[in-house]
C-alpha positions as CSV (number, residue, x, y, z in Angstrom):
1,M,102.5,119.8,114.8
2,H,102.8,120.8,111.2
3,K,100.8,123.9,110.1
4,I,98.5,123.8,107.1
5,I,96.4,126.5,105.4
6,I,93.4,125.8,103.2
7,V,92.6,128.2,100.3
8,E,89.3,127.6,98.5
9,D,86.8,130.1,97.2
10,D,83.8,127.6,97.6
11,R,82.8,128.0,101.2
12,I,81.2,124.6,101.5
13,I,84.2,122.8,100.0
14,R,86.6,124.9,102.2
15,R,84.7,124.1,105.4
16,G,84.6,120.4,104.4
17,L,88.4,120.4,103.9
18,C,89.0,122.1,107.2
19,Q,86.6,120.1,109.4
20,A,85.9,116.7,107.7
21,I,89.5,115.5,107.7
22,P,91.1,114.5,111.1
23,W,94.1,116.9,110.8
24,E,95.1,117.0,114.5
25,E,95.0,113.2,114.9
26,N,97.6,113.1,112.2
27,G,99.9,115.8,113.5
28,F,98.5,118.8,111.7
29,I,96.9,122.0,112.8
30,V,94.8,124.1,110.4
31,A,96.4,127.5,111.0
32,G,94.0,129.4,108.8
33,E,91.6,129.3,105.8
34,A,91.0,131.8,103.0
35,A,88.6,132.3,100.1
36,D,91.2,133.8,97.7
37,G,94.9,134.1,97.2
38,A,95.2,137.7,98.4
39,V,93.7,136.9,101.8
40,A,95.8,133.7,102.0
41,L,99.1,135.6,101.5
42,D,98.6,137.6,104.7
43,L,97.8,134.3,106.6
44,I,100.8,132.6,105.1
45,K,103.2,135.4,105.9
46,K,101.9,135.4,109.5
47,E,101.7,131.7,110.1
48,Q,104.5,130.4,107.9
49,P,102.8,127.1,107.2
50,H,104.6,123.9,106.1
51,V,101.8,123.0,103.6
52,V,99.3,125.0,101.6
53,V,96.3,123.3,100.0
54,S,94.9,125.7,97.4
55,D,92.3,125.8,94.6
56,I,94.2,126.8,91.4
57,N,91.4,129.0,89.9
58,M,89.9,131.6,92.2
59,P,88.7,135.2,92.0
60,F,90.8,138.3,93.0
61,M,94.1,136.3,93.1
62,S,94.4,132.8,91.7
63,G,96.3,130.0,93.4
64,L,99.1,130.3,90.8
65,E,99.6,134.0,91.5
66,M,99.6,133.3,95.3
67,A,102.1,130.5,94.9
68,K,104.6,132.8,93.1
69,Y,104.7,135.1,96.1
70,V,104.8,132.2,98.5
71,K,107.8,130.6,96.7
72,E,109.6,133.9,96.7
73,G,109.3,134.4,100.4
74,S,109.1,130.8,101.6
75,P,110.5,128.4,99.0
76,D,110.3,125.4,101.3
77,T,106.5,125.7,101.7
78,K,104.9,122.8,99.9
79,I,101.9,123.6,97.8
80,I,99.2,121.1,96.7
81,F,96.9,122.4,94.0
82,L,93.2,121.3,93.6
83,T,91.7,121.8,90.2
84,G,89.0,120.7,87.8
85,Y,89.6,118.8,84.6
86,E,89.0,121.9,82.5
87,D,91.9,123.8,84.2
88,F,94.8,121.9,82.6
89,K,95.7,125.2,80.8
90,Y,97.3,126.1,84.2
91,A,99.4,123.0,84.4
92,Q,102.5,124.6,82.9
93,E,102.6,127.4,85.5
94,A,102.1,124.7,88.2
95,I,105.1,122.8,86.9
96,K,107.3,126.0,86.9
97,L,106.3,126.6,90.5
98,K,107.2,123.1,91.4
99,A,103.9,122.3,93.0
100,F,104.2,119.3,95.3
101,D,101.0,117.7,93.9
102,Y,98.1,118.5,91.5
103,L,94.9,116.7,92.6
104,L,91.7,116.6,90.5
105,K,88.4,117.5,92.1
106,P,86.4,116.1,93.7
107,V,89.1,115.3,96.2
108,N,89.0,112.2,98.4
109,G,89.7,113.2,102.0
110,E,91.9,110.2,102.7
111,Q,93.9,110.9,99.5
112,L,94.4,114.5,100.4
113,L,95.5,113.7,103.9
114,E,98.1,111.2,102.6
115,K,99.4,113.8,100.1
116,V,99.7,116.4,102.9
117,K,101.7,113.9,105.0
118,E,104.0,113.3,102.1
119,A,104.5,117.0,101.6
120,A,105.3,117.5,105.3
121,E,107.8,114.7,105.2
122,E,109.3,116.3,102.1
123,W,109.5,119.7,103.9
124,Q,111.3,118.0,106.8
125,K,113.9,116.5,104.5
126,S,114.5,119.8,102.7
127,V,114.9,121.7,105.9
128,R,117.4,119.1,107.3
129,K,119.4,119.3,104.1
130,E,119.6,123.1,104.2
131,K,120.8,123.0,107.8
132,Q,123.7,120.7,106.7
133,I,124.8,122.8,103.8
134,S,127.8,124.9,104.5
135,E,130.0,127.1,102.4
136,S,132.3,124.9,100.3
137,I,134.2,124.7,97.1
138,P,131.4,122.6,95.4
139,L,128.9,125.4,96.2
140,L,131.3,128.1,94.9
141,Q,131.7,126.0,91.7
142,Q,128.0,125.8,91.3
143,A,127.6,129.5,91.8
144,F,130.2,130.1,89.0
145,F,128.3,128.0,86.5
146,Q,125.0,129.5,87.6
147,K,126.5,132.9,86.8
148,L,127.6,131.7,83.4
149,N,124.1,130.5,82.7
150,R,122.1,133.3,84.3
151,D,124.0,136.4,83.3
152,R,124.4,135.6,79.6
153,E,124.6,139.2,78.4
154,Q,126.9,140.3,81.2
155,Q,130.7,140.2,80.6
156,I,132.4,138.0,83.1
157,D,136.2,137.8,83.8
158,I,136.4,134.0,83.2
159,E,140.1,133.8,83.9
160,T,139.8,135.6,87.3
161,E,136.7,133.6,88.3
162,L,138.5,130.3,87.5
163,A,141.6,131.4,89.3
164,D,139.5,132.1,92.4
165,L,138.4,128.4,92.2
166,G,142.0,127.2,91.8
167,V,141.6,126.4,88.0
168,Q,144.0,127.5,85.3
169,L,143.6,126.6,81.7
170,T,146.4,127.3,79.2
171,G,144.7,126.4,75.9
172,P,145.1,127.4,73.1
173,Y,141.7,125.8,72.5
174,Y,138.8,125.4,75.0
175,S,135.6,123.4,75.3
176,A,133.2,122.0,77.9
177,I,131.7,118.6,78.7
178,L,128.6,118.0,81.0
179,V,127.9,114.8,82.8
180,Q,124.3,114.4,84.0
181,Y,123.7,111.7,86.6
182,V,120.7,110.6,88.8
183,K,121.1,111.7,92.4
184,E,120.5,108.7,94.7
185,E,118.0,109.1,97.6
186,D,119.9,106.6,99.8
187,G,123.5,105.4,99.9
188,L,126.5,106.8,98.1
189,D,125.9,109.7,95.8
190,C,126.7,108.9,92.2
191,K,128.8,112.0,92.1
192,E,131.3,110.6,94.6
193,Q,131.8,107.6,92.3
194,V,131.9,109.4,89.0
195,M,134.2,112.2,89.9
196,P,137.3,109.9,90.5
197,I,136.6,108.3,87.1
198,I,136.6,111.7,85.4
199,E,139.8,112.8,87.2
200,S,141.6,109.6,86.2
201,L,140.6,110.1,82.5
202,I,141.6,113.8,82.3
203,G,144.7,113.2,84.4
204,G,147.7,114.8,82.7
205,M,145.4,117.0,80.6
206,D,145.2,120.7,81.3
207,S,141.5,120.5,82.3
208,A,139.3,120.7,85.4
209,A,136.3,118.8,86.7
210,M,133.8,120.7,88.8
211,E,130.3,120.6,90.1
212,A,128.0,122.5,87.8
213,S,124.8,121.8,89.7
214,P,123.6,119.3,92.3
215,D,123.2,116.6,89.6
216,R,125.7,117.7,87.0
217,L,129.4,117.7,86.7
218,A,131.3,119.9,84.2
219,I,134.6,119.3,82.6
220,L,136.4,122.4,81.3
221,L,138.8,121.3,78.6
222,S,142.1,122.9,77.6
223,L,143.0,121.4,74.2
224,D,146.1,121.6,72.0
225,R,144.1,121.8,68.8
226,N,140.6,122.2,67.5
227,D,139.9,118.4,67.6
228,D,136.2,117.6,68.0
229,P,136.7,113.9,67.3
230,A,139.1,113.6,70.3
231,K,136.6,115.4,72.5
232,G,133.9,113.0,71.4
233,R,136.1,110.0,72.1
234,L,136.8,111.3,75.6
235,A,133.1,111.7,76.2
236,Q,132.3,108.2,74.9
237,E,135.2,106.7,76.9
238,L,133.8,108.4,80.1
239,L,130.3,107.1,79.4
240,E,131.6,103.5,79.1
241,F,133.9,103.7,82.2
242,V,131.0,105.0,84.4
243,H,128.7,102.3,83.2
244,Q,131.4,99.6,83.8
245,K,132.6,100.8,87.2
246,V,129.5,102.4,88.7
247,G,126.8,100.3,87.1
248,Q,124.7,103.4,86.4
249,S,124.2,105.2,83.2
250,V,124.9,108.9,82.8
251,T,124.1,111.3,80.0
252,I,127.0,113.3,78.6
253,S,126.9,116.4,76.3
254,Y,129.5,118.7,74.9
255,G,129.7,122.0,73.0
256,R,131.9,123.2,70.2
257,T,135.6,124.2,70.6
258,Y,136.7,127.8,70.8
259,A,140.1,129.6,70.5
260,N,139.6,132.1,73.4
261,L,139.2,131.3,77.1
262,F,136.3,133.7,77.6
263,E,134.4,131.7,74.8
264,I,134.5,128.6,77.0
265,R,131.2,130.1,78.3
266,N,129.7,129.5,74.8
267,A,130.9,125.9,74.9
268,F,129.3,125.4,78.4
269,L,126.0,126.9,77.3
270,E,126.0,124.7,74.2
271,S,126.5,121.7,76.4
272,C,123.6,122.8,78.5
273,L,121.4,123.2,75.5
274,A,122.3,119.8,74.2
275,M,121.7,118.3,77.7
276,D,118.3,120.0,78.0
277,L,117.2,118.0,74.9
278,R,118.1,114.6,76.4
279,H,114.4,114.0,76.9
280,I,114.1,113.9,73.1
281,M,117.6,112.8,72.0
282,G,117.7,110.0,74.6
283,T,119.4,109.5,78.0
284,G,122.4,107.3,78.8
285,R,124.3,108.4,75.7
286,V,126.7,111.1,74.4
287,I,125.0,114.2,72.8
288,S,127.0,116.8,71.0
289,F,125.6,120.3,70.4
290,E,125.8,119.7,66.7
291,D,123.6,116.6,67.1
292,T,120.8,118.8,68.5
293,V,120.6,121.2,65.5
294,S,117.9,120.1,63.1
295,E,119.3,119.5,59.6
296,T,116.1,120.7,57.9
297,E,114.1,123.8,58.5
298,Q,110.6,123.1,59.9
299,H,107.8,124.6,57.7
300,G,104.3,124.7,59.2
301,N,105.2,122.5,62.2
302,N,102.4,120.0,62.4
303,L,102.7,119.4,66.2
304,A,99.6,121.4,67.0
305,D,97.6,119.7,64.2
306,L,98.6,116.3,65.6
307,E,97.7,117.3,69.1
308,I,94.2,118.4,67.9
309,K,93.9,115.2,65.9
310,I,94.6,113.1,69.0
311,E,92.1,115.1,71.1
312,N,89.4,114.6,68.5
313,Q,90.1,110.8,68.2
314,I,89.9,110.5,72.0
315,K,86.5,112.2,72.0
316,L,85.4,109.9,69.2
317,G,86.3,106.9,71.4
318,M,88.9,105.4,69.0
319,P,91.9,104.1,71.1
320,E,93.7,102.4,68.2
321,K,93.6,105.5,66.1
322,V,94.7,107.5,69.1
323,K,97.7,105.2,69.5
324,N,98.6,105.6,65.8
325,A,98.4,109.4,66.0
326,L,100.5,109.3,69.2
327,E,103.3,107.5,67.2
328,Q,103.1,110.3,64.6
329,L,103.4,112.9,67.4
330,H,106.4,111.0,68.8
331,A,108.1,111.1,65.4
332,A,107.2,114.8,64.8
333,I,108.7,115.8,68.2
334,L,111.8,113.9,67.5
335,E,112.2,115.6,64.2
336,S,111.5,119.1,65.5
337,R,113.8,118.9,68.6
338,T,112.2,122.1,69.9
339,V,109.8,120.9,72.6
340,S,111.1,121.6,76.2
341,L,110.6,119.1,79.0
342,P,108.1,121.3,80.8
343,D,106.1,121.7,77.6
344,L,106.2,118.0,77.1
345,Q,104.9,117.5,80.7
346,V,102.0,119.9,80.1
347,L,101.1,118.0,76.9
348,A,101.3,114.7,78.7
349,L,99.1,116.0,81.5
350,K,96.5,117.3,79.0
351,L,96.3,114.2,76.9
352,G,96.7,111.9,79.9
353,A,93.7,113.6,81.6
354,M,91.5,113.2,78.6
355,L,92.5,109.5,78.2
356,F,92.0,108.8,81.9
357,F,88.5,110.3,82.0
358,E,87.5,108.6,78.7
359,S,88.7,105.3,80.2
360,E,86.8,105.9,83.4
361,K,83.5,106.4,81.4
362,W,83.8,102.8,80.3
363,N,85.0,101.4,83.6
364,E,81.8,100.3,85.4
365,E,83.7,98.7,88.3
366,Q,85.8,101.9,88.8
367,T,88.9,99.8,89.4
368,G,91.5,101.4,87.2
369,S,95.1,100.3,87.4
370,F,96.1,103.8,88.6
371,N,94.5,107.1,89.6
372,S,94.9,110.6,88.4
373,S,97.4,111.5,91.2
374,E,99.6,108.6,90.2
375,M,99.5,109.7,86.6
376,Y,100.5,113.2,87.6
377,H,103.5,111.9,89.6
378,D,104.6,109.7,86.7
379,I,104.5,112.6,84.3
380,M,106.3,114.9,86.7
381,K,109.1,112.3,87.2
382,M,109.5,111.6,83.5
383,Q,112.7,112.8,81.9
384,T,112.3,111.6,78.3
385,L,109.9,111.7,75.4
386,T,110.0,107.9,75.4
387,E,108.7,107.9,79.0
388,M,105.8,110.2,78.0
389,I,104.8,107.9,75.1
390,E,105.0,104.9,77.4
391,I,102.8,106.5,80.1
392,L,100.1,107.6,77.5
393,N,100.2,104.2,75.8
394,R,99.5,102.5,79.2
395,I,96.4,104.6,79.6
396,I,95.3,103.9,76.1
397,Q,95.8,100.2,76.7
398,Q,93.7,100.4,79.9
399,W,91.0,102.4,78.0
400,S,91.0,99.8,75.2
401,Q,90.7,96.9,77.6
402,T,87.8,98.5,79.6
403,M,86.0,99.2,76.3
404,K,86.4,95.6,75.2
405,K,85.1,94.3,78.5
406,R,82.1,96.6,78.5
407,K,81.2,95.6,75.0
408,E,81.6,91.9,75.7
409,K,79.3,92.3,78.7
410,N,76.6,94.0,76.7
411,H,74.7,91.6,74.4
412,F,74.0,94.4,71.9
413,S,76.6,96.9,70.6
414,H,75.9,100.5,71.2
415,V,74.6,100.9,67.7
416,D,72.3,97.9,68.1
417,Q,71.0,99.5,71.3
418,A,70.5,102.8,69.5
419,I,68.6,101.1,66.6
420,K,66.4,99.2,69.0
421,Y,65.5,102.4,70.8
422,M,64.8,104.3,67.6
423,K,62.5,101.5,66.3
424,E,60.5,101.8,69.5
425,H,60.5,105.6,69.7
426,Y,60.6,106.8,66.0
427,Y,57.4,108.8,66.7
428,D,59.1,111.0,69.3
429,Q,59.4,114.5,67.8
430,G,62.3,115.2,70.2
431,L,64.3,112.2,69.2
432,T,67.8,113.6,68.4
433,L,71.3,112.1,68.3
434,Q,72.1,113.9,71.5
435,K,69.1,112.4,73.3
436,L,69.9,108.9,71.9
437,A,73.5,109.2,73.1
438,D,72.3,110.2,76.6
439,V,70.0,107.2,76.7
440,I,72.7,104.6,76.0
441,H,75.3,106.6,78.0
442,V,77.9,107.5,75.3
443,S,79.1,110.7,73.8
444,T,77.4,112.2,70.7
445,P,80.5,112.2,68.4
446,Y,81.3,108.6,69.4
447,L,77.8,107.4,68.6
448,S,77.7,109.3,65.3
449,N,81.0,107.8,64.3
450,L,79.9,104.2,65.3
451,F,76.8,104.5,63.1
452,K,79.1,105.1,60.1
453,L,81.7,102.5,61.0
454,E,79.4,99.6,62.0
455,K,76.3,100.2,59.8
456,G,77.5,102.3,56.9
457,F,74.9,105.0,57.4
458,N,74.3,107.9,59.8
459,F,71.7,108.6,62.4
460,G,69.6,111.0,60.4
461,D,69.3,108.8,57.4
462,Y,68.2,105.8,59.5
463,L,65.6,107.8,61.4
464,L,64.2,109.2,58.1
465,E,64.0,105.7,56.7
466,L,62.1,104.4,59.8
467,R,59.6,107.2,59.7
468,M,59.0,107.1,56.0
469,K,58.4,103.3,56.0
470,K,55.9,103.6,58.8
471,A,54.2,106.6,57.0
472,M,53.9,104.5,53.8
473,D,52.2,101.7,55.8
474,L,49.8,104.1,57.4
475,L,49.0,105.8,54.1
476,R,48.3,102.5,52.4
477,E,45.8,101.7,55.1
478,G,44.0,104.9,54.2
479,K,42.4,105.4,57.7
480,L,44.3,108.6,58.7
481,K,44.7,112.0,57.3
482,T,48.1,113.2,56.1
483,S,48.4,115.5,59.1
484,E,47.6,112.6,61.5
485,V,50.2,110.3,59.7
486,S,52.7,113.2,60.0
487,E,52.2,113.4,63.8
488,Q,52.3,109.6,64.3
489,V,55.7,109.3,62.7
490,G,57.3,112.2,64.6
491,Y,56.6,115.4,62.5
492,S,54.8,118.3,64.0
493,N,54.7,120.2,60.7
494,P,52.6,118.4,58.0
495,Q,54.2,120.5,55.2
496,Y,57.7,119.5,56.2
497,F,56.6,115.9,56.5
498,S,55.2,116.1,52.9
499,I,58.5,117.5,51.6
500,C,60.5,114.7,53.3
501,F,58.1,112.1,52.1
502,K,58.3,113.2,48.5
503,K,62.1,113.4,48.7
504,Y,62.2,109.8,50.0
505,T,59.5,108.2,47.7
506,G,59.2,110.5,44.7
507,Y,55.5,111.0,45.5
508,T,53.5,113.4,47.7
509,P,51.5,111.7,50.5
510,A,48.3,112.2,48.5
511,E,49.8,110.7,45.3
512,Y,51.1,107.8,47.2
513,R,47.7,107.1,48.9
514,K,45.9,107.1,45.5
515,G,48.6,104.9,43.9
């Protein structure tokens, strides 16, 4: 049986999660429940659960704070966060903590059970892998590169460290190349196929190929001269060879060339910086450190402005304009070359959630092509800016299609429905744009914008015209007092009615009646 702990500050929701889902029938035991992260930590330390299902925003200690402590003491524990739509500000921390999943409330019991099963399977896989790991040269190599990357301010005896790994570089110039590949879940690891290709290409060179991380290979180069073109040609040749012989694309980056062995660390870090921008520069290609340095200084970066623009256009219900603004954002991020992959994922989660919920408002059948959990997984798996744009464009396309179907189904447009209602209820003193939007089930900004786009006038002007024309009719009949006319056309204050009437007609009600 796998252990699971439920952490939720709402008692009713917590009890529902514990009791309404058939945990034991599916191989789980609820080892405990808690109303906040602080209480949950003691439970987790005691029970060592395989999976923790936690609300992300709780009093005393939030789910995020709790997860930090859990990951420090029990990194294999899988955490599934539950959150409301308004809590996407916490998404970045959830990404850093490598949350297994991020489900939006209200949570479907079957969906949660399925995700917990997946998390348990993932836990089993990770534990099996850890048991199989033994001390080896590849692990020592990775430790060396981690030290280069982690202890950047600390002096490291590069020559001694490399000698311990059986590597000697004679120079007189040095540089580094990184090869990023996709680890295969099944079958032969790409590394086992790529490493022989690298070794054949650098054979005869005073260089070394090593494992920099589980999905990266590093080539430390010993060069006769400061020849960046030659280094670039080697990287390009390697890219083409891997594609031809392995049938899988890799991404290759390289740093600048240095005249001292201890400076090979700089070349490696530059390669890492270039590789970390592959989500913007593009995958399956060669990226030099120089390529990633923006040629022009950015003044008043407009990324934040574009983000706000997209949010506003989503709220206004304008998918085509959202799509155009998204293209502008794409170009701006490409130009800036400063947005990290986690920040890109947070942005995608935020915009994706807004688009998803806007689409669902129009979707009467509730049969979207994907759900919020699928969107989360797509975004968490994305590795490039291009993938982010594709994901968001898919949601925009779904939104646009549901809007079109809904409009075709309705005989009247939303504005026509609004005008019909206004003609029948112009006398209602409480008739506002907000009330009208609620009646026809759209947002207030969206309806306001539609009035201007479809009819060329706004809500207030049209309501004033309706009331004034009716008032003119009543005054011409001469049967009612001005105060009575005022009340019948929606004004509780006769003086204010008189002001509006004169502004509209050029006459006071009394003058109009006489004329």
